[in-house]
TIDOLUM-943061 format. One record per residue: residue number from 1; x, z, y of N, C-alpha, C in turn. Coordinates in steps of 0.05 Angstrom, whole numbers, plus 5000, padded with zeros to 4 digits. Layout:
% residues N
<pt k="NUM" n_u="X" n_w="Z" n_v="Y" ca_u="X" ca_w="Z" ca_v="Y" c_u="X" c_w="Z" c_v="Y"/>
...
This chain:
% residues 89
<pt k="1" n_u="3228" n_w="8977" n_v="5370" ca_u="3202" ca_w="8965" ca_v="5372" c_u="3200" c_w="8940" c_v="5355"/>
<pt k="2" n_u="3176" n_w="8935" n_v="5345" ca_u="3171" ca_w="8912" ca_v="5328" c_u="3165" c_w="8888" c_v="5346"/>
<pt k="3" n_u="3177" n_w="8864" n_v="5342" ca_u="3170" ca_w="8841" ca_v="5358" c_u="3142" c_w="8831" c_v="5352"/>
<pt k="4" n_u="3130" n_w="8818" n_v="5372" ca_u="3104" ca_w="8807" ca_v="5368" c_u="3105" c_w="8776" c_v="5365"/>
<pt k="5" n_u="3082" n_w="8763" n_v="5364" ca_u="3080" ca_w="8734" ca_v="5360" c_u="3095" c_w="8719" c_v="5381"/>
<pt k="6" n_u="3096" n_w="8729" n_v="5406" ca_u="3109" ca_w="8715" ca_v="5428" c_u="3138" c_w="8723" c_v="5431"/>
<pt k="7" n_u="3150" n_w="8738" n_v="5413" ca_u="3178" ca_w="8745" ca_v="5414" c_u="3185" c_w="8770" c_v="5429"/>
<pt k="8" n_u="3166" n_w="8780" n_v="5445" ca_u="3172" ca_w="8805" ca_v="5460" c_u="3166" c_w="8829" c_v="5444"/>
<pt k="9" n_u="3175" n_w="8852" n_v="5452" ca_u="3170" ca_w="8877" ca_v="5438" c_u="3141" c_w="8887" c_v="5441"/>
<pt k="10" n_u="3130" n_w="8899" n_v="5421" ca_u="3104" ca_w="8911" ca_v="5422" c_u="3107" c_w="8939" c_v="5435"/>
<pt k="11" n_u="3087" n_w="8947" n_v="5450" ca_u="3089" ca_w="8974" ca_v="5461" c_u="3086" c_w="8995" c_v="5439"/>
<pt k="12" n_u="3100" n_w="9018" n_v="5441" ca_u="3097" ca_w="9039" ca_v="5421" c_u="3068" c_w="9050" c_v="5422"/>
<pt k="13" n_u="3059" n_w="9062" n_v="5400" ca_u="3032" ca_w="9074" ca_v="5400" c_u="3028" c_w="9094" c_v="5423"/>
<pt k="14" n_u="3005" n_w="9091" n_v="5435" ca_u="2998" ca_w="9109" ca_v="5457" c_u="3008" c_w="9100" c_v="5484"/>
<pt k="15" n_u="3021" n_w="9077" n_v="5485" ca_u="3031" ca_w="9067" ca_v="5511" c_u="3021" c_w="9039" c_v="5516"/>
<pt k="16" n_u="2996" n_w="9038" n_v="5524" ca_u="2984" ca_w="9012" ca_v="5531" c_u="2974" c_w="8996" c_v="5508"/>
<pt k="17" n_u="2969" n_w="9008" n_v="5485" ca_u="2960" ca_w="8992" ca_v="5462" c_u="2931" c_w="8996" c_v="5457"/>
<pt k="18" n_u="2915" n_w="9007" n_v="5475" ca_u="2887" ca_w="9012" ca_v="5471" c_u="2872" c_w="8986" c_v="5467"/>
<pt k="19" n_u="2879" n_w="8965" n_v="5483" ca_u="2866" ca_w="8939" ca_v="5480" c_u="2872" c_w="8927" c_v="5452"/>
<pt k="20" n_u="2896" n_w="8931" n_v="5443" ca_u="2904" ca_w="8920" ca_v="5417" c_u="2887" c_w="8933" c_v="5395"/>
<pt k="21" n_u="2882" n_w="8959" n_v="5397" ca_u="2865" ca_w="8971" ca_v="5377" c_u="2836" c_w="8961" c_v="5377"/>
<pt k="22" n_u="2826" n_w="8955" n_v="5400" ca_u="2799" ca_w="8943" ca_v="5402" c_u="2799" c_w="8916" c_v="5388"/>
<pt k="23" n_u="2819" n_w="8899" n_v="5394" ca_u="2821" ca_w="8873" ca_v="5381" c_u="2826" c_w="8875" c_v="5351"/>
<pt k="24" n_u="2841" n_w="8895" n_v="5343" ca_u="2844" ca_w="8899" ca_v="5314" c_u="2818" c_w="8905" c_v="5300"/>
<pt k="25" n_u="2800" n_w="8920" n_v="5313" ca_u="2773" ca_w="8924" ca_v="5302" c_u="2757" c_w="8898" c_v="5301"/>
<pt k="26" n_u="2760" n_w="8882" n_v="5322" ca_u="2746" ca_w="8856" ca_v="5322" c_u="2756" c_w="8839" c_v="5299"/>
<pt k="27" n_u="2782" n_w="8838" n_v="5295" ca_u="2794" ca_w="8822" ca_v="5273" c_u="2784" c_w="8832" c_v="5246"/>
<pt k="28" n_u="2782" n_w="8858" n_v="5242" ca_u="2772" ca_w="8869" ca_v="5217" c_u="2743" c_w="8860" c_v="5213"/>
<pt k="29" n_u="2727" n_w="8860" n_v="5234" ca_u="2699" ca_w="8851" ca_v="5232" c_u="2698" c_w="8821" c_v="5225"/>
<pt k="30" n_u="2716" n_w="8805" n_v="5237" ca_u="2716" ca_w="8777" ca_v="5230" c_u="2725" c_w="8772" c_v="5201"/>
<pt k="31" n_u="2744" n_w="8788" n_v="5192" ca_u="2752" ca_w="8786" ca_v="5164" c_u="2729" c_w="8793" c_v="5146"/>
<pt k="32" n_u="2713" n_w="8813" n_v="5154" ca_u="2690" ca_w="8822" ca_v="5138" c_u="2669" c_w="8801" c_v="5135"/>
<pt k="33" n_u="2666" n_w="8783" n_v="5154" ca_u="2645" ca_w="8762" ca_v="5152" c_u="2657" c_w="8736" c_v="5141"/>
<pt k="34" n_u="2683" n_w="8736" n_v="5133" ca_u="2694" ca_w="8713" ca_v="5119" c_u="2709" c_w="8693" c_v="5136"/>
<pt k="35" n_u="2716" n_w="8700" n_v="5161" ca_u="2731" ca_w="8681" ca_v="5177" c_u="2759" c_w="8678" c_v="5165"/>
<pt k="36" n_u="2768" n_w="8653" n_v="5162" ca_u="2794" ca_w="8647" ca_v="5151" c_u="2813" c_w="8634" c_v="5171"/>
<pt k="37" n_u="2802" n_w="8623" n_v="5193" ca_u="2818" ca_w="8609" ca_v="5213" c_u="2806" c_w="8615" c_v="5241"/>
<pt k="38" n_u="2824" n_w="8620" n_v="5260" ca_u="2816" ca_w="8625" ca_v="5288" c_u="2829" c_w="8605" c_v="5306"/>
<pt k="39" n_u="2814" n_w="8590" n_v="5321" ca_u="2824" ca_w="8569" ca_v="5338" c_u="2823" c_w="8579" c_v="5367"/>
<pt k="40" n_u="2846" n_w="8577" n_v="5381" ca_u="2846" ca_w="8585" ca_v="5409" c_u="2873" c_w="8579" c_v="5422"/>
<pt k="41" n_u="2873" n_w="8583" n_v="5448" ca_u="2897" ca_w="8577" ca_v="5464" c_u="2912" c_w="8603" c_v="5470"/>
<pt k="42" n_u="2938" n_w="8600" n_v="5473" ca_u="2954" ca_w="8622" ca_v="5481" c_u="2951" c_w="8626" c_v="5511"/>
<pt k="43" n_u="2951" n_w="8651" n_v="5519" ca_u="2949" ca_w="8657" ca_v="5547" c_u="2946" c_w="8687" c_v="5550"/>
<pt k="44" n_u="2948" n_w="8696" n_v="5575" ca_u="2947" ca_w="8724" ca_v="5581" c_u="2920" c_w="8737" c_v="5572"/>
<pt k="45" n_u="2898" n_w="8722" n_v="5574" ca_u="2872" ca_w="8733" ca_v="5567" c_u="2868" c_w="8735" c_v="5537"/>
<pt k="46" n_u="2884" n_w="8720" n_v="5521" ca_u="2880" ca_w="8721" ca_v="5492" c_u="2904" c_w="8735" c_v="5478"/>
<pt k="47" n_u="2922" n_w="8746" n_v="5493" ca_u="2947" ca_w="8757" ca_v="5481" c_u="2941" c_w="8780" c_v="5462"/>
<pt k="48" n_u="2922" n_w="8798" n_v="5470" ca_u="2916" ca_w="8821" ca_v="5452" c_u="2903" c_w="8812" c_v="5426"/>
<pt k="49" n_u="2886" n_w="8792" n_v="5428" ca_u="2873" ca_w="8782" ca_v="5404" c_u="2894" c_w="8768" c_v="5386"/>
<pt k="50" n_u="2913" n_w="8754" n_v="5398" ca_u="2934" ca_w="8741" ca_v="5382" c_u="2952" c_w="8762" c_v="5368"/>
<pt k="51" n_u="2957" n_w="8784" n_v="5382" ca_u="2973" ca_w="8806" ca_v="5369" c_u="2958" c_w="8817" c_v="5345"/>
<pt k="52" n_u="2932" n_w="8820" n_v="5348" ca_u="2916" ca_w="8831" ca_v="5325" c_u="2914" c_w="8810" c_v="5303"/>
<pt k="53" n_u="2912" n_w="8785" n_v="5309" ca_u="2911" ca_w="8764" ca_v="5289" c_u="2938" c_w="8761" c_v="5274"/>
<pt k="54" n_u="2959" n_w="8768" n_v="5287" ca_u="2986" ca_w="8766" ca_v="5275" c_u="2988" c_w="8785" c_v="5251"/>
<pt k="55" n_u="2974" n_w="8807" n_v="5251" ca_u="2975" ca_w="8826" ca_v="5229" c_u="2955" c_w="8821" c_v="5207"/>
<pt k="56" n_u="2937" n_w="8802" n_v="5212" ca_u="2916" ca_w="8796" ca_v="5192" c_u="2927" c_w="8779" c_v="5169"/>
<pt k="57" n_u="2920" n_w="8787" n_v="5145" ca_u="2929" ca_w="8772" ca_v="5121" c_u="2908" c_w="8751" c_v="5113"/>
<pt k="58" n_u="2884" n_w="8753" n_v="5125" ca_u="2862" ca_w="8735" ca_v="5118" c_u="2856" c_w="8713" c_v="5138"/>
<pt k="59" n_u="2863" n_w="8717" n_v="5163" ca_u="2856" ca_w="8698" ca_v="5184" c_u="2882" c_w="8684" c_v="5194"/>
<pt k="60" n_u="2881" n_w="8658" n_v="5194" ca_u="2904" ca_w="8642" ca_v="5204" c_u="2898" c_w="8634" c_v="5233"/>
<pt k="61" n_u="2914" n_w="8643" n_v="5252" ca_u="2910" ca_w="8634" ca_v="5280" c_u="2921" c_w="8605" c_v="5283"/>
<pt k="62" n_u="2906" n_w="8588" n_v="5296" ca_u="2914" ca_w="8561" ca_v="5302" c_u="2913" c_w="8557" c_v="5332"/>
<pt k="63" n_u="2936" n_w="8551" n_v="5344" ca_u="2938" ca_w="8548" ca_v="5373" c_u="2929" c_w="8521" c_v="5382"/>
<pt k="64" n_u="2915" n_w="8520" n_v="5404" ca_u="2906" ca_w="8495" ca_v="5415" c_u="2915" c_w="8493" c_v="5444"/>
<pt k="65" n_u="2912" n_w="8469" n_v="5456" ca_u="2920" ca_w="8466" ca_v="5484" c_u="2901" c_w="8478" c_v="5504"/>
<pt k="66" n_u="2875" n_w="8476" n_v="5497" ca_u="2855" ca_w="8487" ca_v="5515" c_u="2830" c_w="8496" c_v="5500"/>
<pt k="67" n_u="2811" n_w="8508" n_v="5515" ca_u="2787" ca_w="8519" ca_v="5502" c_u="2770" c_w="8497" c_v="5490"/>
<pt k="68" n_u="2768" n_w="8474" n_v="5503" ca_u="2752" ca_w="8452" ca_v="5493" c_u="2762" c_w="8443" c_v="5466"/>
<pt k="69" n_u="2788" n_w="8440" n_v="5463" ca_u="2799" ca_w="8432" ca_v="5437" c_u="2794" c_w="8453" c_v="5416"/>
<pt k="70" n_u="2796" n_w="8479" n_v="5423" ca_u="2790" ca_w="8500" ca_v="5404" c_u="2761" c_w="8499" c_v="5394"/>
<pt k="71" n_u="2743" n_w="8494" n_v="5412" ca_u="2715" ca_w="8493" ca_v="5404" c_u="2709" c_w="8469" c_v="5386"/>
<pt k="72" n_u="2721" n_w="8446" n_v="5392" ca_u="2718" ca_w="8422" ca_v="5375" c_u="2730" c_w="8426" c_v="5348"/>
<pt k="73" n_u="2754" n_w="8439" n_v="5348" ca_u="2767" ca_w="8443" ca_v="5322" c_u="2752" c_w="8463" c_v="5305"/>
<pt k="74" n_u="2741" n_w="8484" n_v="5317" ca_u="2725" ca_w="8503" ca_v="5302" c_u="2700" c_w="8490" c_v="5291"/>
<pt k="75" n_u="2687" n_w="8473" n_v="5307" ca_u="2663" ca_w="8459" ca_v="5298" c_u="2670" c_w="8440" c_v="5275"/>
<pt k="76" n_u="2691" n_w="8425" n_v="5277" ca_u="2699" ca_w="8407" ca_v="5256" c_u="2707" c_w="8422" c_v="5231"/>
<pt k="77" n_u="2721" n_w="8444" n_v="5234" ca_u="2728" ca_w="8460" ca_v="5211" c_u="2703" c_w="8470" c_v="5197"/>
<pt k="78" n_u="2684" n_w="8479" n_v="5212" ca_u="2659" ca_w="8489" ca_v="5199" c_u="2644" c_w="8467" c_v="5185"/>
<pt k="79" n_u="2643" n_w="8443" n_v="5197" ca_u="2628" ca_w="8421" ca_v="5185" c_u="2641" c_w="8411" c_v="5159"/>
<pt k="80" n_u="2668" n_w="8410" n_v="5159" ca_u="2681" ca_w="8398" ca_v="5136" c_u="2689" c_w="8417" c_v="5114"/>
<pt k="81" n_u="2691" n_w="8443" n_v="5120" ca_u="2698" ca_w="8463" ca_v="5100" c_u="2674" c_w="8480" c_v="5091"/>
<pt k="82" n_u="2652" n_w="8478" n_v="5106" ca_u="2629" ca_w="8495" ca_v="5100" c_u="2635" c_w="8525" c_v="5103"/>
<pt k="83" n_u="2654" n_w="8531" n_v="5120" ca_u="2662" ca_w="8559" ca_v="5126" c_u="2656" c_w="8564" c_v="5156"/>
<pt k="84" n_u="2657" n_w="8589" n_v="5163" ca_u="2652" ca_w="8597" ca_v="5190" c_u="2675" c_w="8588" c_v="5208"/>
<pt k="85" n_u="2668" n_w="8573" n_v="5230" ca_u="2688" ca_w="8564" ca_v="5249" c_u="2688" c_w="8584" c_v="5273"/>
<pt k="86" n_u="2712" n_w="8594" n_v="5281" ca_u="2714" ca_w="8614" ca_v="5301" c_u="2734" c_w="8605" c_v="5322"/>
<pt k="87" n_u="2726" n_w="8605" n_v="5347" ca_u="2744" ca_w="8598" ca_v="5369" c_u="2744" c_w="8620" c_v="5390"/>
<pt k="88" n_u="2766" n_w="8623" n_v="5404" ca_u="2768" ca_w="8643" ca_v="5425" c_u="2782" c_w="8631" c_v="5449"/>
<pt k="89" n_u="2776" n_w="8642" n_v="5472" ca_u="2788" ca_w="8631" ca_v="5497" c_u="2797" c_w="8654" c_v="5515"/>
């Protein structure tokens, strides 16, 4: 099995990876609209999105302590780079 961002093994295809495929589609859509950075916190609710972001060549995941920090960072990123700021919680 291939390790994931958190060091644990990824489930083999067909064994609990349905949520990962949904998040992979979300990441492809974000790549399509030009997202280059994703701000968010690590946690059980965001684990599948983090796994999908790990495989992205265009989006850099940036970990934050909490959701409020993620939103402020995404807003600041958008204001100073003139690019789309994206945060998740």
